[in-house]
N, CA, C and O atoms as CSV, one atom per row, in Angstrom:
chain,resi,resn,atom,element,x,y,z
A,1,MET,N,N,27.939,0.196,0.227
A,1,MET,CA,C,27.131,-0.571,-0.697
A,1,MET,C,C,28.070,-1.192,-1.728
A,1,MET,O,O,28.996,-0.550,-2.222
A,2,LYS,N,N,27.806,-2.439,-2.033
A,2,LYS,CA,C,28.602,-3.148,-3.033
A,2,LYS,C,C,27.671,-3.803,-4.028
A,2,LYS,O,O,26.519,-4.104,-3.717
A,3,ALA,N,N,28.182,-4.022,-5.229
A,3,ALA,CA,C,27.439,-4.720,-6.263
A,3,ALA,C,C,28.441,-5.415,-7.173
A,3,ALA,O,O,29.637,-5.127,-7.136
A,4,ARG,N,N,27.943,-6.319,-7.976
A,4,ARG,CA,C,28.791,-7.050,-8.917
A,4,ARG,C,C,28.032,-7.179,-10.221
A,4,ARG,O,O,26.853,-7.532,-10.231
A,5,VAL,N,N,28.705,-6.894,-11.316
A,5,VAL,CA,C,28.107,-7.046,-12.646
A,5,VAL,C,C,28.964,-8.041,-13.408
A,5,VAL,O,O,30.165,-7.830,-13.582
A,6,LYS,N,N,28.343,-9.134,-13.866
A,6,LYS,CA,C,29.072,-10.203,-14.552
A,6,LYS,C,C,28.557,-10.366,-15.972
A,6,LYS,O,O,27.352,-10.391,-16.224
A,7,TRP,N,N,29.494,-10.475,-16.880
A,7,TRP,CA,C,29.178,-10.678,-18.285
A,7,TRP,C,C,28.591,-12.071,-18.486
A,7,TRP,O,O,29.112,-13.056,-17.962
A,8,ILE,N,N,27.493,-12.145,-19.257
A,8,ILE,CA,C,26.870,-13.429,-19.581
A,8,ILE,C,C,27.321,-13.862,-20.978
A,8,ILE,O,O,27.967,-14.894,-21.156
A,9,GLU,N,N,26.955,-13.032,-21.962
A,9,GLU,CA,C,27.322,-13.290,-23.359
A,9,GLU,C,C,26.987,-12.046,-24.166
A,9,GLU,O,O,26.213,-11.202,-23.713
A,10,GLY,N,N,27.559,-11.923,-25.352
A,10,GLY,CA,C,27.267,-10.765,-26.197
A,10,GLY,C,C,27.488,-9.488,-25.415
A,10,GLY,O,O,28.605,-9.188,-24.994
A,11,ILE,N,N,26.415,-8.739,-25.223
A,11,ILE,CA,C,26.483,-7.567,-24.346
A,11,ILE,C,C,25.429,-7.659,-23.238
A,11,ILE,O,O,24.871,-6.652,-22.802
A,12,ALA,N,N,25.174,-8.893,-22.798
A,12,ALA,CA,C,24.257,-9.151,-21.688
A,12,ALA,C,C,25.065,-9.359,-20.417
A,12,ALA,O,O,26.111,-10.009,-20.428
A,13,PHE,N,N,24.562,-8.793,-19.312
A,13,PHE,CA,C,25.225,-8.878,-18.020
A,13,PHE,C,C,24.195,-9.168,-16.944
A,13,PHE,O,O,23.020,-8.836,-17.100
A,14,VAL,N,N,24.622,-9.780,-15.864
A,14,VAL,CA,C,23.759,-9.925,-14.703
A,14,VAL,C,C,24.365,-9.080,-13.587
A,14,VAL,O,O,25.543,-9.208,-13.252
A,15,GLY,N,N,23.539,-8.229,-13.034
A,15,GLY,CA,C,23.957,-7.391,-11.918
A,15,GLY,C,C,23.435,-7.987,-10.632
A,15,GLY,O,O,22.253,-8.310,-10.523
A,16,GLU,N,N,24.324,-8.134,-9.648
A,16,GLU,CA,C,23.942,-8.688,-8.353
A,16,GLU,C,C,24.188,-7.633,-7.288
A,16,GLU,O,O,25.304,-7.133,-7.143
A,17,ALA,N,N,23.154,-7.301,-6.553
A,17,ALA,CA,C,23.248,-6.288,-5.503
A,17,ALA,C,C,23.655,-6.930,-4.185
A,17,ALA,O,O,23.493,-8.134,-3.986
A,18,GLU,N,N,24.177,-6.118,-3.304
A,18,GLU,CA,C,24.586,-6.580,-1.983
A,18,GLU,C,C,23.423,-7.226,-1.224
A,18,GLU,O,O,23.633,-8.084,-0.368
A,19,SER,N,N,22.202,-6.807,-1.544
A,19,SER,CA,C,21.018,-7.351,-0.886
A,19,SER,C,C,20.692,-8.771,-1.335
A,19,SER,O,O,19.812,-9.420,-0.769
A,20,GLY,N,N,21.412,-9.256,-2.365
A,20,GLY,CA,C,21.177,-10.609,-2.854
A,20,GLY,C,C,20.277,-10.692,-4.066
A,20,GLY,O,O,20.054,-11.781,-4.595
A,21,HIS,N,N,19.759,-9.575,-4.514
A,21,HIS,CA,C,18.887,-9.579,-5.674
A,21,HIS,C,C,19.704,-9.398,-6.954
A,21,HIS,O,O,20.772,-8.786,-6.953
A,22,ALA,N,N,19.169,-9.949,-8.041
A,22,ALA,CA,C,19.889,-9.877,-9.307
A,22,ALA,C,C,18.957,-9.404,-10.416
A,22,ALA,O,O,17.739,-9.563,-10.340
A,23,VAL,N,N,19.559,-8.819,-11.445
A,23,VAL,CA,C,18.806,-8.355,-12.606
A,23,VAL,C,C,19.674,-8.547,-13.843
A,23,VAL,O,O,20.886,-8.333,-13.804
A,24,VAL,N,N,19.050,-8.945,-14.925
A,24,VAL,CA,C,19.750,-9.080,-16.196
A,24,VAL,C,C,19.629,-7.770,-16.955
A,24,VAL,O,O,18.544,-7.193,-17.042
A,25,MET,N,N,20.750,-7.298,-17.508
A,25,MET,CA,C,20.766,-6.109,-18.362
A,25,MET,C,C,21.313,-6.528,-19.718
A,25,MET,O,O,22.195,-7.383,-19.801
A,26,ASP,N,N,20.791,-5.931,-20.769
A,26,ASP,CA,C,21.247,-6.273,-22.111
A,26,ASP,C,C,21.096,-5.057,-23.009
A,26,ASP,O,O,20.430,-4.083,-22.660
A,27,GLY,N,N,21.716,-5.136,-24.150
A,27,GLY,CA,C,21.624,-4.079,-25.140
A,27,GLY,C,C,20.583,-4.401,-26.194
A,27,GLY,O,O,20.042,-5.505,-26.255
A,28,ALA,N,N,20.326,-3.416,-27.009
A,28,ALA,CA,C,19.391,-3.593,-28.122
A,28,ALA,C,C,20.004,-4.513,-29.169
A,28,ALA,O,O,21.227,-4.567,-29.298
A,29,PRO,N,N,19.178,-5.238,-29.918
A,29,PRO,CA,C,19.708,-6.098,-30.982
A,29,PRO,C,C,20.591,-5.339,-31.972
A,29,PRO,O,O,21.567,-5.894,-32.475
A,30,ALA,N,N,20.263,-4.085,-32.256
A,30,ALA,CA,C,21.064,-3.286,-33.185
A,30,ALA,C,C,22.487,-3.065,-32.676
A,30,ALA,O,O,23.397,-2.796,-33.461
A,31,ALA,N,N,22.676,-3.179,-31.348
A,31,ALA,CA,C,23.999,-2.990,-30.750
A,31,ALA,C,C,24.671,-4.321,-30.429
A,31,ALA,O,O,25.743,-4.348,-29.824
A,32,GLY,N,N,24.043,-5.424,-30.832
A,32,GLY,CA,C,24.616,-6.739,-30.575
A,32,GLY,C,C,23.992,-7.471,-29.407
A,32,GLY,O,O,24.438,-8.560,-29.046
A,33,GLY,N,N,22.972,-6.892,-28.816
A,33,GLY,CA,C,22.289,-7.537,-27.698
A,33,GLY,C,C,21.184,-8.464,-28.156
A,33,GLY,O,O,20.859,-8.531,-29.341
A,34,ARG,N,N,20.615,-9.174,-27.204
A,34,ARG,CA,C,19.494,-10.079,-27.500
A,34,ARG,C,C,18.210,-9.608,-26.820
A,34,ARG,O,O,17.211,-10.326,-26.803
A,35,ASN,N,N,18.240,-8.395,-26.260
A,35,ASN,CA,C,17.055,-7.819,-25.621
A,35,ASN,C,C,16.574,-8.681,-24.450
A,35,ASN,O,O,15.372,-8.879,-24.271
A,36,LEU,N,N,17.520,-9.191,-23.654
A,36,LEU,CA,C,17.184,-10.070,-22.529
A,36,LEU,C,C,16.751,-9.317,-21.276
A,36,LEU,O,O,16.215,-9.918,-20.346
A,37,GLY,N,N,16.979,-8.012,-21.246
A,37,GLY,CA,C,16.634,-7.232,-20.063
A,37,GLY,C,C,16.736,-5.761,-20.368
A,37,GLY,O,O,17.064,-5.374,-21.490
A,38,PRO,N,N,16.455,-4.928,-19.368
A,38,PRO,CA,C,16.531,-3.483,-19.587
A,38,PRO,C,C,17.960,-3.035,-19.863
A,38,PRO,O,O,18.921,-3.699,-19.474
A,39,ARG,N,N,18.083,-1.909,-20.536
A,39,ARG,CA,C,19.385,-1.302,-20.790
A,39,ARG,C,C,19.885,-0.670,-19.491
A,39,ARG,O,O,19.074,-0.308,-18.638
A,40,PRO,N,N,21.184,-0.532,-19.323
A,40,PRO,CA,C,21.699,0.097,-18.097
A,40,PRO,C,C,21.134,1.499,-17.845
A,40,PRO,O,O,20.845,1.842,-16.698
A,41,MET,N,N,20.974,2.305,-18.880
A,41,MET,CA,C,20.413,3.651,-18.668
A,41,MET,C,C,18.946,3.573,-18.259
A,41,MET,O,O,18.470,4.422,-17.506
A,42,GLU,N,N,18.229,2.570,-18.745
A,42,GLU,CA,C,16.853,2.362,-18.295
A,42,GLU,C,C,16.843,2.016,-16.810
A,42,GLU,O,O,15.954,2.440,-16.071
A,43,MET,N,N,17.837,1.244,-16.381
A,43,MET,CA,C,17.943,0.886,-14.961
A,43,MET,C,C,18.144,2.140,-14.097
A,43,MET,O,O,17.576,2.248,-13.010
A,44,LEU,N,N,18.953,3.080,-14.587
A,44,LEU,CA,C,19.144,4.335,-13.847
A,44,LEU,C,C,17.815,5.078,-13.700
A,44,LEU,O,O,17.479,5.567,-12.622
A,45,LEU,N,N,17.071,5.154,-14.796
A,45,LEU,CA,C,15.786,5.850,-14.769
A,45,LEU,C,C,14.799,5.138,-13.834
A,45,LEU,O,O,14.099,5.781,-13.052
A,46,LEU,N,N,14.754,3.806,-13.926
A,46,LEU,CA,C,13.880,3.035,-13.041
A,46,LEU,C,C,14.285,3.208,-11.581
A,46,LEU,O,O,13.430,3.297,-10.699
A,47,GLY,N,N,15.587,3.254,-11.332
A,47,GLY,CA,C,16.074,3.446,-9.964
A,47,GLY,C,C,15.630,4.773,-9.388
A,47,GLY,O,O,15.226,4.851,-8.228
A,48,ALA,N,N,15.705,5.819,-10.198
A,48,ALA,CA,C,15.257,7.136,-9.736
A,48,ALA,C,C,13.752,7.114,-9.452
A,48,ALA,O,O,13.299,7.672,-8.453
A,49,GLY,N,N,12.993,6.479,-10.317
A,49,GLY,CA,C,11.546,6.385,-10.100
A,49,GLY,C,C,11.200,5.580,-8.862
A,49,GLY,O,O,10.302,5.947,-8.105
A,50,GLY,N,N,11.916,4.481,-8.657
A,50,GLY,CA,C,11.679,3.660,-7.470
A,50,GLY,C,C,12.056,4.379,-6.188
A,50,GLY,O,O,11.316,4.343,-5.205
A,51,CYS,N,N,13.205,5.029,-6.204
A,51,CYS,CA,C,13.691,5.771,-5.032
A,51,CYS,C,C,12.691,6.860,-4.641
A,51,CYS,O,O,12.321,6.986,-3.474
A,52,SER,N,N,12.267,7.629,-5.612
A,52,SER,CA,C,11.337,8.721,-5.339
A,52,SER,C,C,9.963,8.195,-4.916
A,52,SER,O,O,9.314,8.777,-4.047
A,53,SER,N,N,9.526,7.108,-5.524
A,53,SER,CA,C,8.222,6.524,-5.169
A,53,SER,C,C,8.207,6.028,-3.731
A,53,SER,O,O,7.213,6.194,-3.024
A,54,ILE,N,N,9.315,5.416,-3.293
A,54,ILE,CA,C,9.408,4.980,-1.897
A,54,ILE,C,C,9.241,6.176,-0.970
A,54,ILE,O,O,8.499,6.112,0.010
A,55,ASP,N,N,9.936,7.269,-1.284
A,55,ASP,CA,C,9.814,8.479,-0.470
A,55,ASP,C,C,8.379,8.967,-0.413
A,55,ASP,O,O,7.844,9.236,0.662
A,56,VAL,N,N,7.760,9.078,-1.580
A,56,VAL,CA,C,6.395,9.626,-1.658
A,56,VAL,C,C,5.435,8.777,-0.839
A,56,VAL,O,O,4.631,9.315,-0.079
A,57,ILE,N,N,5.507,7.453,-0.982
A,57,ILE,CA,C,4.605,6.577,-0.224
A,57,ILE,C,C,4.858,6.700,1.281
A,57,ILE,O,O,3.913,6.807,2.063
A,58,MET,N,N,6.125,6.684,1.685
A,58,MET,CA,C,6.430,6.783,3.119
A,58,MET,C,C,5.936,8.104,3.708
A,58,MET,O,O,5.380,8.129,4.806
A,59,ILE,N,N,6.139,9.194,2.981
A,59,ILE,CA,C,5.699,10.507,3.467
A,59,ILE,C,C,4.173,10.566,3.535
A,59,ILE,O,O,3.613,11.095,4.496
A,60,LEU,N,N,3.502,10.025,2.520
A,60,LEU,CA,C,2.036,10.037,2.522
A,60,LEU,C,C,1.477,9.167,3.645
A,60,LEU,O,O,0.472,9.524,4.261
A,61,LYS,N,N,2.112,8.040,3.915
A,61,LYS,CA,C,1.649,7.193,5.026
A,61,LYS,C,C,1.815,7.922,6.357
A,61,LYS,O,O,0.938,7.850,7.217
A,62,LYS,N,N,2.933,8.621,6.528
A,62,LYS,CA,C,3.140,9.389,7.764
A,62,LYS,C,C,2.121,10.510,7.886
A,62,LYS,O,O,1.783,10.932,8.991
A,63,SER,N,N,1.629,10.995,6.738
A,63,SER,CA,C,0.603,12.043,6.724
A,63,SER,C,C,-0.801,11.461,6.843
A,63,SER,O,O,-1.797,12.177,6.736
A,64,ARG,N,N,-0.863,10.159,7.065
A,64,ARG,CA,C,-2.139,9.439,7.233
A,64,ARG,C,C,-3.070,9.552,6.026
A,64,ARG,O,O,-4.288,9.660,6.168
A,65,GLN,N,N,-2.470,9.525,4.841
A,65,GLN,CA,C,-3.267,9.541,3.618
A,65,GLN,C,C,-3.624,8.104,3.241
A,65,GLN,O,O,-2.772,7.217,3.294
A,66,ALA,N,N,-4.865,7.878,2.866
A,66,ALA,CA,C,-5.354,6.535,2.536
A,66,ALA,C,C,-5.045,6.214,1.071
A,66,ALA,O,O,-5.944,6.191,0.230
A,67,VAL,N,N,-3.779,5.968,0.777
A,67,VAL,CA,C,-3.340,5.697,-0.588
A,67,VAL,C,C,-3.629,4.241,-0.942
A,67,VAL,O,O,-3.275,3.332,-0.191
A,68,SER,N,N,-4.274,4.024,-2.090
A,68,SER,CA,C,-4.532,2.664,-2.558
A,68,SER,C,C,-3.647,2.300,-3.749
A,68,SER,O,O,-3.466,1.122,-4.057
A,69,ASP,N,N,-3.098,3.312,-4.413
A,69,ASP,CA,C,-2.223,3.057,-5.558
A,69,ASP,C,C,-1.347,4.282,-5.783
A,69,ASP,O,O,-1.754,5.415,-5.526
A,70,CYS,N,N,-0.153,4.032,-6.261
A,70,CYS,CA,C,0.767,5.123,-6.576
A,70,CYS,C,C,1.720,4.633,-7.650
A,70,CYS,O,O,2.294,3.550,-7.534
A,71,TYR,N,N,1.885,5.416,-8.677
A,71,TYR,CA,C,2.892,5.103,-9.682
A,71,TYR,C,C,3.459,6.396,-10.238
A,71,TYR,O,O,2.848,7.460,-10.138
A,72,VAL,N,N,4.637,6.279,-10.822
A,72,VAL,CA,C,5.280,7.434,-11.429
A,72,VAL,C,C,5.629,7.080,-12.863
A,72,VAL,O,O,6.214,6.033,-13.139
A,73,GLU,N,N,5.262,7.969,-13.762
A,73,GLU,CA,C,5.613,7.827,-15.173
A,73,GLU,C,C,6.794,8.744,-15.425
A,73,GLU,O,O,6.737,9.939,-15.136
A,74,LEU,N,N,7.868,8.178,-15.965
A,74,LEU,CA,C,9.092,8.946,-16.194
A,74,LEU,C,C,9.325,9.119,-17.684
A,74,LEU,O,O,9.105,8.203,-18.477
A,75,GLU,N,N,9.768,10.291,-18.040
A,75,GLU,CA,C,10.129,10.575,-19.423
A,75,GLU,C,C,11.475,11.276,-19.400
A,75,GLU,O,O,11.658,12.271,-18.698
A,76,ALA,N,N,12.418,10.748,-20.173
A,76,ALA,CA,C,13.768,11.299,-20.141
A,76,ALA,C,C,14.270,11.592,-21.545
A,76,ALA,O,O,13.899,10.930,-22.515
A,77,GLU,N,N,15.120,12.600,-21.622
A,77,GLU,CA,C,15.828,12.921,-22.858
A,77,GLU,C,C,17.307,12.758,-22.579
A,77,GLU,O,O,17.781,12.999,-21.469
A,78,ARG,N,N,18.038,12.335,-23.628
A,78,ARG,CA,C,19.471,12.130,-23.475
A,78,ARG,C,C,20.226,12.993,-24.470
A,78,ARG,O,O,19.689,13.399,-25.501
A,79,ALA,N,N,21.482,13.266,-24.141
A,79,ALA,CA,C,22.355,14.004,-25.050
A,79,ALA,C,C,22.510,13.200,-26.339
A,79,ALA,O,O,22.458,11.970,-26.322
A,80,GLU,N,N,22.699,13.892,-27.439
A,80,GLU,CA,C,22.827,13.212,-28.734
A,80,GLU,C,C,24.220,12.665,-28.983
A,80,GLU,O,O,24.399,11.780,-29.820
A,81,THR,N,N,25.214,13.185,-28.261
A,81,THR,CA,C,26.585,12.722,-28.440
A,81,THR,C,C,27.107,12.105,-27.148
A,81,THR,O,O,26.589,12.372,-26.064
A,82,ASP,N,N,28.128,11.283,-27.278
A,82,ASP,CA,C,28.725,10.632,-26.111
A,82,ASP,C,C,29.406,11.633,-25.201
A,82,ASP,O,O,30.033,12.566,-25.701
A,83,PRO,N,N,29.317,11.489,-23.917
A,83,PRO,CA,C,28.506,10.507,-23.209
A,83,PRO,C,C,27.025,10.919,-23.260
A,83,PRO,O,O,26.689,12.072,-22.990
A,84,LYS,N,N,26.174,10.000,-23.596
A,84,LYS,CA,C,24.754,10.306,-23.781
A,84,LYS,C,C,24.020,10.329,-22.442
A,84,LYS,O,O,23.160,9.496,-22.155
A,85,VAL,N,N,24.398,11.319,-21.639
A,85,VAL,CA,C,23.805,11.479,-20.311
A,85,VAL,C,C,22.349,11.944,-20.441
A,85,VAL,O,O,21.932,12.448,-21.484
A,86,PHE,N,N,21.601,11.764,-19.368
A,86,PHE,CA,C,20.261,12.326,-19.330
A,86,PHE,C,C,20.388,13.844,-19.269
A,86,PHE,O,O,21.187,14.378,-18.500
A,87,THR,N,N,19.601,14.528,-20.079
A,87,THR,CA,C,19.598,15.992,-20.052
A,87,THR,C,C,18.312,16.530,-19.432
A,87,THR,O,O,18.308,17.616,-18.852
A,88,LYS,N,N,17.229,15.779,-19.551
A,88,LYS,CA,C,15.944,16.152,-18.956
A,88,LYS,C,C,15.257,14.897,-18.454
A,88,LYS,O,O,15.248,13.867,-19.129
A,89,ILE,N,N,14.685,14.990,-17.269
A,89,ILE,CA,C,13.879,13.895,-16.722
A,89,ILE,C,C,12.634,14.508,-16.107
A,89,ILE,O,O,12.717,15.422,-15.286
A,90,HIS,N,N,11.482,13.995,-16.511
A,90,HIS,CA,C,10.215,14.451,-15.927
A,90,HIS,C,C,9.553,13.276,-15.223
A,90,HIS,O,O,9.440,12.185,-15.781
A,91,MET,N,N,9.117,13.513,-13.990
A,91,MET,CA,C,8.405,12.506,-13.202
A,91,MET,C,C,6.967,12.966,-12.995
A,91,MET,O,O,6.717,14.052,-12.472
A,92,HIS,N,N,6.039,12.135,-13.408
A,92,HIS,CA,C,4.617,12.423,-13.217
A,92,HIS,C,C,4.048,11.368,-12.273
A,92,HIS,O,O,3.905,10.203,-12.643
A,93,PHE,N,N,3.726,11.789,-11.049
A,93,PHE,CA,C,3.183,10.883,-10.043
A,93,PHE,C,C,1.666,10.838,-10.144
A,93,PHE,O,O,1.015,11.865,-10.337
A,94,VAL,N,N,1.115,9.646,-10.014
A,94,VAL,CA,C,-0.330,9.455,-9.950
A,94,VAL,C,C,-0.613,8.749,-8.631
A,94,VAL,O,O,-0.135,7.641,-8.386
A,95,VAL,N,N,-1.397,9.411,-7.789
A,95,VAL,CA,C,-1.728,8.872,-6.476
A,95,VAL,C,C,-3.234,8.683,-6.406
A,95,VAL,O,O,-4.005,9.608,-6.663
A,96,LYS,N,N,-3.640,7.462,-6.053
A,96,LYS,CA,C,-5.057,7.146,-5.925
A,96,LYS,C,C,-5.374,6.820,-4.474
A,96,LYS,O,O,-4.544,6.279,-3.744
A,97,GLY,N,N,-6.593,7.161,-4.075
A,97,GLY,CA,C,-7.019,6.818,-2.728
A,97,GLY,C,C,-8.272,7.565,-2.328
A,97,GLY,O,O,-8.898,8.255,-3.133
A,98,LYS,N,N,-8.620,7.409,-1.063
A,98,LYS,CA,C,-9.828,8.029,-0.545
A,98,LYS,C,C,-9.455,9.284,0.244
A,98,LYS,O,O,-8.640,9.244,1.166
A,99,ASP,N,N,-10.070,10.387,-0.144
A,99,ASP,CA,C,-9.857,11.678,0.524
A,99,ASP,C,C,-8.383,12.097,0.561
A,99,ASP,O,O,-7.904,12.635,1.560
A,100,ILE,N,N,-7.688,11.847,-0.525
A,100,ILE,CA,C,-6.277,12.230,-0.629
A,100,ILE,C,C,-6.193,13.750,-0.748
A,100,ILE,O,O,-6.874,14.356,-1.575
A,101,LYS,N,N,-5.364,14.348,0.072
A,101,LYS,CA,C,-5.185,15.795,0.026
A,101,LYS,C,C,-4.105,16.130,-0.999
A,101,LYS,O,O,-2.962,15.700,-0.847
A,102,PRO,N,N,-4.449,16.893,-2.046
A,102,PRO,CA,C,-3.448,17.259,-3.043
A,102,PRO,C,C,-2.233,17.956,-2.445
A,102,PRO,O,O,-1.114,17.763,-2.921
A,103,GLU,N,N,-2.439,18.764,-1.407
A,103,GLU,CA,C,-1.301,19.462,-0.799
A,103,GLU,C,C,-0.339,18.482,-0.117
A,103,GLU,O,O,0.858,18.750,-0.025
A,104,ALA,N,N,-0.865,17.345,0.360
A,104,ALA,CA,C,0.003,16.323,0.967
A,104,ALA,C,C,0.853,15.644,-0.110
A,104,ALA,O,O,2.030,15.353,0.104
A,105,VAL,N,N,0.243,15.398,-1.258
A,105,VAL,CA,C,0.985,14.784,-2.368
A,105,VAL,C,C,2.038,15.764,-2.879
A,105,VAL,O,O,3.181,15.381,-3.129
A,106,GLU,N,N,1.655,17.006,-3.031
A,106,GLU,CA,C,2.605,18.022,-3.486
A,106,GLU,C,C,3.805,18.111,-2.544
A,106,GLU,O,O,4.948,18.195,-2.993
A,107,LYS,N,N,3.542,18.090,-1.251
A,107,LYS,CA,C,4.613,18.161,-0.258
A,107,LYS,C,C,5.514,16.923,-0.341
A,107,LYS,O,O,6.738,17.037,-0.271
A,108,ALA,N,N,4.910,15.751,-0.490
A,108,ALA,CA,C,5.680,14.504,-0.569
A,108,ALA,C,C,6.587,14.490,-1.792
A,108,ALA,O,O,7.756,14.114,-1.698
A,109,VAL,N,N,6.054,14.898,-2.940
A,109,VAL,CA,C,6.843,14.939,-4.175
A,109,VAL,C,C,7.990,15.936,-4.035
A,109,VAL,O,O,9.115,15.656,-4.449
A,110,LYS,N,N,7.705,17.093,-3.454
A,110,LYS,CA,C,8.731,18.124,-3.281
A,110,LYS,C,C,9.827,17.667,-2.322
A,110,LYS,O,O,11.011,17.861,-2.598
A,111,LEU,N,N,9.443,17.063,-1.198
A,111,LEU,CA,C,10.437,16.580,-0.241
A,111,LEU,C,C,11.328,15.503,-0.861
A,111,LEU,O,O,12.540,15.488,-0.644
A,112,SER,N,N,10.725,14.615,-1.623
A,112,SER,CA,C,11.516,13.587,-2.295
A,112,SER,C,C,12.511,14.226,-3.253
A,112,SER,O,O,13.694,13.888,-3.249
A,113,ALA,N,N,12.029,15.144,-4.065
A,113,ALA,CA,C,12.862,15.774,-5.095
A,113,ALA,C,C,13.986,16.617,-4.512
A,113,ALA,O,O,15.087,16.658,-5.061
A,114,GLU,N,N,13.710,17.285,-3.407
A,114,GLU,CA,C,14.677,18.247,-2.875
A,114,GLU,C,C,15.513,17.746,-1.703
A,114,GLU,O,O,16.571,18.305,-1.413
A,115,LYS,N,N,15.045,16.687,-1.021
A,115,LYS,CA,C,15.745,16.287,0.194
A,115,LYS,C,C,16.093,14.804,0.280
A,115,LYS,O,O,17.199,14.461,0.698
A,116,TYR,N,N,15.183,13.923,-0.102
A,116,TYR,CA,C,15.341,12.514,0.229
A,116,TYR,C,C,15.820,11.583,-0.889
A,116,TYR,O,O,16.574,10.650,-0.610
A,117,CYS,N,N,15.421,11.796,-2.114
A,117,CYS,CA,C,15.720,10.817,-3.168
A,117,CYS,C,C,17.140,10.991,-3.705
A,117,CYS,O,O,17.396,11.827,-4.572
A,118,SER,N,N,18.039,10.194,-3.177
A,118,SER,CA,C,19.446,10.264,-3.578
A,118,SER,C,C,19.616,10.068,-5.081
A,118,SER,O,O,20.410,10.763,-5.716
A,119,ALA,N,N,18.875,9.128,-5.644
A,119,ALA,CA,C,19.031,8.814,-7.071
A,119,ALA,C,C,18.640,9.992,-7.952
A,119,ALA,O,O,19.402,10.373,-8.841
A,120,SER,N,N,17.469,10.575,-7.724
A,120,SER,CA,C,17.050,11.670,-8.601
A,120,SER,C,C,17.853,12.944,-8.330
A,120,SER,O,O,18.096,13.723,-9.252
A,121,ILE,N,N,18.265,13.166,-7.092
A,121,ILE,CA,C,19.097,14.331,-6.795
A,121,ILE,C,C,20.438,14.186,-7.492
A,121,ILE,O,O,20.969,15.164,-8.019
A,122,MET,N,N,20.991,12.987,-7.505
A,122,MET,CA,C,22.262,12.746,-8.184
A,122,MET,C,C,22.102,12.942,-9.703
A,122,MET,O,O,22.938,13.590,-10.332
A,123,LEU,N,N,21.045,12.391,-10.284
A,123,LEU,CA,C,20.810,12.580,-11.719
A,123,LEU,C,C,20.555,14.048,-12.044
A,123,LEU,O,O,20.862,14.509,-13.144
A,124,GLY,N,N,19.994,14.777,-11.086
A,124,GLY,CA,C,19.730,16.199,-11.275
A,124,GLY,C,C,20.988,17.034,-11.429
A,124,GLY,O,O,20.911,18.202,-11.810
A,125,ALA,N,N,22.147,16.451,-11.139
A,125,ALA,CA,C,23.407,17.175,-11.330
A,125,ALA,C,C,23.714,17.351,-12.820
A,125,ALA,O,O,24.447,18.266,-13.196
A,126,THR,N,N,23.159,16.481,-13.670
A,126,THR,CA,C,23.387,16.610,-15.116
A,126,THR,C,C,22.098,16.829,-15.897
A,126,THR,O,O,22.133,17.317,-17.027
A,127,ALA,N,N,20.978,16.480,-15.315
A,127,ALA,CA,C,19.703,16.575,-16.031
A,127,ALA,C,C,18.784,17.595,-15.371
A,127,ALA,O,O,18.797,17.765,-14.152
A,128,GLU,N,N,18.001,18.258,-16.178
A,128,GLU,CA,C,16.947,19.138,-15.663
A,128,GLU,C,C,15.821,18.243,-15.161
A,128,GLU,O,O,15.199,17.526,-15.944
A,129,MET,N,N,15.557,18.284,-13.854
A,129,MET,CA,C,14.535,17.433,-13.248
A,129,MET,C,C,13.253,18.238,-13.041
A,129,MET,O,O,13.281,19.332,-12.477
A,130,THR,N,N,12.130,17.685,-13.504
A,130,THR,CA,C,10.836,18.305,-13.248
A,130,THR,C,C,9.897,17.237,-12.703
A,130,THR,O,O,10.074,16.042,-12.940
A,131,HIS,N,N,8.894,17.702,-11.965
A,131,HIS,CA,C,7.945,16.797,-11.311
A,131,HIS,C,C,6.559,17.403,-11.377
A,131,HIS,O,O,6.405,18.623,-11.320
A,132,ASP,N,N,5.564,16.565,-11.495
A,132,ASP,CA,C,4.191,16.987,-11.267
A,132,ASP,C,C,3.416,15.777,-10.766
A,132,ASP,O,O,3.974,14.687,-10.640
A,133,PHE,N,N,2.147,15.964,-10.483
A,133,PHE,CA,C,1.361,14.878,-9.924
A,133,PHE,C,C,-0.111,15.077,-10.243
A,133,PHE,O,O,-0.557,16.163,-10.611
A,134,GLU,N,N,-0.833,14.003,-10.088
A,134,GLU,CA,C,-2.303,14.075,-10.137
A,134,GLU,C,C,-2.833,13.159,-9.049
A,134,GLU,O,O,-2.210,12.160,-8.692
A,135,VAL,N,N,-3.989,13.520,-8.534
A,135,VAL,CA,C,-4.653,12.751,-7.493
A,135,VAL,C,C,-5.950,12.224,-8.080
A,135,VAL,O,O,-6.718,12.970,-8.688
A,136,ILE,N,N,-6.186,10.940,-7.895
A,136,ILE,CA,C,-7.431,10.323,-8.343
A,136,ILE,C,C,-8.158,9.848,-7.088
A,136,ILE,O,O,-7.714,8.924,-6.406
A,137,GLN,N,N,-9.283,10.496,-6.798
A,137,GLN,CA,C,-10.076,10.142,-5.616
A,137,GLN,C,C,-10.936,8.921,-5.911
A,137,GLN,O,O,-11.537,8.808,-6.978
A,138,GLU,N,N,-10.980,8.030,-4.964
A,138,GLU,CA,C,-11.807,6.813,-5.137
A,138,GLU,C,C,-13.041,6.892,-4.289
A,138,GLU,O,O,-13.856,5.969,-4.298
């Protein structure tokens, strides 16, 4: 996998992935940024949420669950001193659908956390990772 990050101005950068997609990252105005995009650490958190969500949806589809919506709310804490790594990350999955089996969602979240999600497993090397979920029947 390859990527390229190019400086735009101030502390704004554009990141280009090997897949051809690009994203603008910037810092907070207090740090000299113009707030043009998410912060790099926010991108890490979003990446972990996206990676795990892909796993959960794929596992639920293989389990023949009729999912109509799925999202994950992430909450993270960071160290107070440099390097300000993530110290705690909590993922709360919300799965909506018809006749969704809670045990299927629990299994999907667990498999993602323990086996499949490279991003969250990697972040788990420095941060305490926790997960929970709720099912909303339609």
